[in-house]
C-alpha positions in Angstrom: 41.4 16.6 -4.4 37.7 15.9 -4.0 36.7 13.7 -1.0 33.4 12.0 -0.3 33.0 11.7 3.5 31.1 8.4 3.1 31.6 4.8 2.3 28.0 4.5 0.9 28.2 2.4 -2.2 25.3 4.3 -3.7 26.9 7.7 -3.2 30.2 6.4 -4.6 28.4 5.0 -7.6 26.6 8.3 -8.2 29.8 10.4 -8.1 31.4 7.9 -10.6 28.3 8.3 -12.8 29.0 12.1 -12.8 32.5 11.4 -14.0 34.1 12.9 -10.9 37.6 12.1 -9.8 37.4 11.6 -6.0 38.3 9.4 -3.1 36.1 8.0 -0.4 37.1 8.7 3.2 34.2 7.8 5.5 33.5 9.9 8.6 33.9 7.7 11.7 31.9 9.6 14.3 28.6 8.1 15.2 25.7 9.8 13.4 23.7 11.7 16.0 21.1 14.3 15.5 18.3 15.9 17.5 15.3 14.0 16.1 13.0 16.8 17.4 14.4 19.0 14.6 12.8 19.1 11.2 14.0 16.6 8.6 15.7 19.4 6.7 17.6 20.4 9.9 18.5 16.8 10.7 20.0 16.0 7.3 21.9 19.3 7.1 23.3 18.8 10.6 24.5 15.2 9.9 25.9 16.2 6.5 27.8 19.1 8.0 29.2 17.0 10.8 30.6 14.4 8.3 32.1 17.0 6.1 33.7 18.9 9.0 35.2 15.7 10.4 36.9 14.8 7.2 37.8 18.4 6.3 39.7 18.7 9.5 41.9 15.9 8.3 42.2 17.2 4.8 42.0 21.0 5.1 43.3 21.8 1.6 40.7 19.5 -0.2 37.1 19.8 -1.1 34.9 17.5 1.0 31.3 16.4 0.4 29.2 15.2 3.4 25.7 13.9 2.9 23.0 12.2 4.8 19.5 10.9 3.8 16.4 10.2 5.9 12.9 9.2 5.1 10.1 11.3 6.6 6.6 10.1 7.1 3.7 11.1 9.3 5.9 13.3 11.5 8.5 10.5 11.9 12.1 10.4 10.7 13.0 6.9 9.5 16.6 6.1 9.4 18.2 2.7 8.8 16.2 -0.2 10.4 17.7 -1.9 13.5 16.6 -5.3 12.5 14.1 -7.2 10.2 11.2 -6.4 12.6 12.0 -2.7 12.4 12.3 -2.9 8.6 8.8 -4.5 8.5 7.4 -1.8 10.7 8.7 0.9 8.4 7.6 -0.8 5.2 4.1 -1.3 6.6 3.9 2.4 7.5 5.0 3.4 4.0 2.7 1.0 2.2 0.0 2.7 0.1 1.3 6.1 1.3 3.4 9.1 0.2 6.6 9.8 2.1 9.4 12.3 1.7 13.1 11.6 1.2 15.4 14.3 2.4 19.1 14.4 1.6 21.3 17.1 3.1 24.6 17.9 1.5 27.5 20.0 2.9 30.5 20.8 0.8 33.6 22.4 2.4 36.8 23.6 0.8 38.9 26.6 0.2 37.3 28.5 3.1 33.9 28.0 1.6 30.9 26.1 2.9 27.8 25.4 0.8 25.0 23.4 2.3 21.6 22.5 0.9 18.9 19.8 1.1 16.7 18.2 -1.5 13.3 16.7 -0.9 11.6 14.1 -3.1 8.1 12.7 -2.5 7.8 8.9 -3.1 4.5 7.0 -3.4 4.4 3.3 -2.5 2.0 0.7 -3.8 -0.1 -1.1 -1.3 2.1 -3.9 0.1 1.0 -7.2 1.5 2.8 -8.7 4.5 4.1 -11.4 2.1 5.6 -8.8 -0.3 7.2 -7.1 2.6 8.6 -10.3 4.0 9.9 -11.3 0.6 11.7 -8.0 0.2 13.2 -8.1 3.7 14.5 -11.6 2.9 16.7 -10.1 0.2 18.7 -8.3 3.0 18.5 -5.1 0.9 16.5 -3.0 3.4 18.9 -3.3 6.3 21.4 -0.5 5.4 18.9 2.0 3.9 16.9 4.8 5.3 13.3 3.9 5.3 14.2 0.2 4.7 14.2 0.3 0.9 16.5 1.0 -2.0 14.7 2.4 -5.1 17.7 1.7 -7.3 17.7 -2.0 -6.4 15.0 -4.6 -5.8 13.0 -1.9 -3.9 11.9 -0.4 -7.2 9.0 -2.7 -7.2 7.5 -1.0 -4.1 7.5 2.4 -5.7 4.4 3.6 -7.6 5.9 7.0 -8.4 8.1 9.9 -7.4 7.9 13.7 -7.5 11.4 15.2 -7.5 15.0 14.1 -8.0 15.3 10.4 -8.4 19.0 10.5 -7.4 18.0 12.2 -4.2 16.1 9.0 -3.2 19.2 6.9 -4.1 21.2 9.1 -1.6 22.7 12.2 -3.3 21.0 14.9 -5.4 23.6 14.5 -8.1 22.9 17.4 -10.5 22.6 20.0 -7.7 25.8 18.6 -6.0 27.8 18.9 -9.2 26.4 22.4 -9.9 27.3 23.4 -6.3 30.9 22.0 -6.7 31.4 24.4 -9.6 31.3 27.3 -7.0 34.6 26.1 -5.5 37.7 27.5 -7.1 39.8 24.3 -6.6 37.1 22.1 -8.2 38.4 20.4 -11.3 35.9 18.0 -12.9 37.3 15.0 -14.6 37.4 15.4 -18.4 
């Protein structure tokens, strides 16, 4: 059985898009990482912690753990604490290029495969009115960097360089290709 160690609607949607047969069992431990680490190290550490927690409960299955952060100007931006924090983040990202990192850890059958993907995202210049309007949708509140490219947040994005699905929350092609390295992996036909 394939297990996604997340309740993220975006990651669930992406694995369904790939046609995979899986269940979602969210990791319950609080996400903690040493923010003095590089963004690559942070996302890999968090993804591994999630995968290990669920793999301990389901040792004979294949478990995918993933975590995404936005990185800009030396700062890791996670999910905003409140509307004011979302506004602060979106002001920072306005008219700038930032990087989205997603770490993925896959455990199963005695194997561990971990990797991260980086995608650069360029925002249009945003007025305070545009930011307030977007925050009023409620969409930014559960997303790293306070926006969702796959939803109403698309209007903020001028362009990307890299994997679009990575910005959504899971580098899908690389994840599916990595799953093929596991003996017990059976893609849905």
